[in-house]
C-alpha positions as protocol buffer text, in pm:
chain_id: "A"
residue {
  index: 1
  type: MET
  ca { x: -18732 y: -2034 z: 13339 }
}
residue {
  index: 2
  type: ASN
  ca { x: -18545 y: -1718 z: 13293 }
}
residue {
  index: 3
  type: LEU
  ca { x: -18397 y: -1635 z: 12910 }
}
residue {
  index: 4
  type: CYS
  ca { x: -18202 y: -1342 z: 12809 }
}
residue {
  index: 5
  type: ASP
  ca { x: -18056 y: -1212 z: 12487 }
}
residue {
  index: 6
  type: SER
  ca { x: -17663 y: -1246 z: 12539 }
}
residue {
  index: 7
  type: ASP
  ca { x: -17582 y: -879 z: 12473 }
}
residue {
  index: 8
  type: ASN
  ca { x: -17790 y: -734 z: 12728 }
}
residue {
  index: 9
  type: LEU
  ca { x: -17622 y: -928 z: 12997 }
}
residue {
  index: 10
  type: GLY
  ca { x: -17457 y: -688 z: 13259 }
}
residue {
  index: 11
  type: LYS
  ca { x: -17678 y: -382 z: 13162 }
}
residue {
  index: 12
  type: ILE
  ca { x: -17854 y: -163 z: 13353 }
}
residue {
  index: 13
  type: VAL
  ca { x: -18181 y: 0 z: 13238 }
}
residue {
  index: 14
  type: SER
  ca { x: -18425 y: 243 z: 13371 }
}
residue {
  index: 15
  type: ASN
  ca { x: -18716 y: 448 z: 13326 }
}
residue {
  index: 16
  type: ALA
  ca { x: -18899 y: 675 z: 13562 }
}
residue {
  index: 17
  type: ASP
  ca { x: -19067 y: 382 z: 13746 }
}
residue {
  index: 18
  type: VAL
  ca { x: -18794 y: 124 z: 13767 }
}
residue {
  index: 19
  type: GLU
  ca { x: -18425 y: 27 z: 13744 }
}
residue {
  index: 20
  type: ILE
  ca { x: -18336 y: -322 z: 13661 }
}
residue {
  index: 21
  type: GLU
  ca { x: -17974 y: -489 z: 13651 }
}
residue {
  index: 22
  type: ILE
  ca { x: -17974 y: -774 z: 13376 }
}
residue {
  index: 23
  type: SER
  ca { x: -17709 y: -944 z: 13576 }
}
residue {
  index: 24
  type: LYS
  ca { x: -17489 y: -1243 z: 13446 }
}
residue {
  index: 25
  type: GLU
  ca { x: -17528 y: -1409 z: 13767 }
}
residue {
  index: 26
  type: TYR
  ca { x: -17891 y: -1440 z: 13705 }
}
residue {
  index: 27
  type: PHE
  ca { x: -17952 y: -1467 z: 13346 }
}
residue {
  index: 28
  type: GLY
  ca { x: -17604 y: -1589 z: 13215 }
}
residue {
  index: 29
  type: GLY
  ca { x: -17593 y: -1935 z: 13325 }
}
residue {
  index: 30
  type: GLN
  ca { x: -17585 y: -2111 z: 12971 }
}
residue {
  index: 31
  type: LEU
  ca { x: -17589 y: -2014 z: 12608 }
}
residue {
  index: 32
  type: VAL
  ca { x: -17845 y: -2182 z: 12393 }
}
residue {
  index: 33
  type: ASP
  ca { x: -17929 y: -2150 z: 12037 }
}
residue {
  index: 34
  type: GLU
  ca { x: -18256 y: -2072 z: 11898 }
}
residue {
  index: 35
  type: LYS
  ca { x: -18405 y: -2442 z: 11850 }
}
residue {
  index: 36
  type: GLU
  ca { x: -18306 y: -2514 z: 12247 }
}
residue {
  index: 37
  type: ALA
  ca { x: -18454 y: -2206 z: 12314 }
}
residue {
  index: 38
  type: ILE
  ca { x: -18788 y: -2285 z: 12155 }
}
residue {
  index: 39
  type: THR
  ca { x: -18778 y: -2626 z: 12365 }
}
residue {
  index: 40
  type: LEU
  ca { x: -18755 y: -2418 z: 12685 }
}
residue {
  index: 41
  type: LEU
  ca { x: -18977 y: -2160 z: 12613 }
}
residue {
  index: 42
  type: THR
  ca { x: -19267 y: -2406 z: 12497 }
}
residue {
  index: 43
  type: GLY
  ca { x: -19188 y: -2665 z: 12792 }
}
residue {
  index: 44
  type: ALA
  ca { x: -19155 y: -2418 z: 13074 }
}
residue {
  index: 45
  type: ASN
  ca { x: -19489 y: -2309 z: 13303 }
}
residue {
  index: 46
  type: MET
  ca { x: -19322 y: -1952 z: 13385 }
}
residue {
  index: 47
  type: LEU
  ca { x: -19124 y: -1747 z: 13172 }
}
residue {
  index: 48
  type: ASN
  ca { x: -18878 y: -1443 z: 13254 }
}
residue {
  index: 49
  type: LEU
  ca { x: -18782 y: -1290 z: 12932 }
}
residue {
  index: 50
  type: VAL
  ca { x: -18552 y: -995 z: 12862 }
}
residue {
  index: 51
  type: GLY
  ca { x: -18415 y: -895 z: 12528 }
}
residue {
  index: 52
  type: ASN
  ca { x: -18598 y: -814 z: 12182 }
}
residue {
  index: 53
  type: ARG
  ca { x: -18477 y: -1139 z: 12013 }
}
residue {
  index: 54
  type: ILE
  ca { x: -18604 y: -1380 z: 12298 }
}
residue {
  index: 55
  type: VAL
  ca { x: -18938 y: -1204 z: 12350 }
}
residue {
  index: 56
  type: LYS
  ca { x: -18996 y: -1183 z: 11956 }
}
residue {
  index: 57
  type: LEU
  ca { x: -18956 y: -1570 z: 11947 }
}
residue {
  index: 58
  type: ALA
  ca { x: -19195 y: -1605 z: 12252 }
}
residue {
  index: 59
  type: LEU
  ca { x: -19439 y: -1405 z: 12039 }
}
residue {
  index: 60
  type: SER
  ca { x: -19416 y: -1596 z: 11728 }
}
residue {
  index: 61
  type: LEU
  ca { x: -19501 y: -1925 z: 11940 }
}
residue {
  index: 62
  type: ASN
  ca { x: -19818 y: -1719 z: 12054 }
}
residue {
  index: 63
  type: LEU
  ca { x: -19690 y: -1765 z: 12420 }
}
residue {
  index: 64
  type: ALA
  ca { x: -19816 y: -1409 z: 12499 }
}
residue {
  index: 65
  type: SER
  ca { x: -19972 y: -1121 z: 12371 }
}
residue {
  index: 66
  type: LYS
  ca { x: -19780 y: -822 z: 12225 }
}
residue {
  index: 67
  type: ASP
  ca { x: -19968 y: -607 z: 12466 }
}
residue {
  index: 68
  type: SER
  ca { x: -19780 y: -771 z: 12781 }
}
residue {
  index: 69
  type: VAL
  ca { x: -19448 y: -668 z: 12647 }
}
residue {
  index: 70
  type: ARG
  ca { x: -19278 y: -390 z: 12841 }
}
residue {
  index: 71
  type: ILE
  ca { x: -19018 y: -175 z: 12688 }
}
residue {
  index: 72
  type: ILE
  ca { x: -18715 y: -6 z: 12910 }
}
residue {
  index: 73
  type: ASP
  ca { x: -18444 y: 154 z: 12754 }
}
residue {
  index: 74
  type: ASN
  ca { x: -18542 y: -10 z: 12405 }
}
residue {
  index: 75
  type: ILE
  ca { x: -18510 y: -370 z: 12555 }
}
residue {
  index: 76
  type: SER
  ca { x: -18810 y: -580 z: 12556 }
}
residue {
  index: 77
  type: PHE
  ca { x: -18929 y: -763 z: 12881 }
}
residue {
  index: 78
  type: LEU
  ca { x: -19205 y: -1014 z: 12943 }
}
residue {
  index: 79
  type: LEU
  ca { x: -19335 y: -1229 z: 13218 }
}
residue {
  index: 80
  type: VAL
  ca { x: -19521 y: -1522 z: 13100 }
}
residue {
  index: 81
  type: TYR
  ca { x: -19711 y: -1768 z: 13329 }
}
residue {
  index: 82
  type: LYS
  ca { x: -19885 y: -2072 z: 13198 }
}
residue {
  index: 83
  type: SER
  ca { x: -20202 y: -2193 z: 13356 }
}
residue {
  index: 84
  type: ILE
  ca { x: -20160 y: -2574 z: 13451 }
}
residue {
  index: 85
  type: GLN
  ca { x: -20507 y: -2782 z: 13428 }
}
């Protein structure tokens, strides 16, 4: 599941190690509200999250550790893989 804060769409961010394009084609499929985002976050087995708000929401749901968050150009990035048993 790919979720991104809408204000980050179309940005290119970088640091010394990486450059990332937050493309509308990849992330911009559908706008969702917080309630729907929670449903998507808790129901997915894999999460690719970009943006301070969506990452903060995932952390508040205990889906990942704060230590797993990567910050590039003041934008939070988080990958989550849930174990299926």
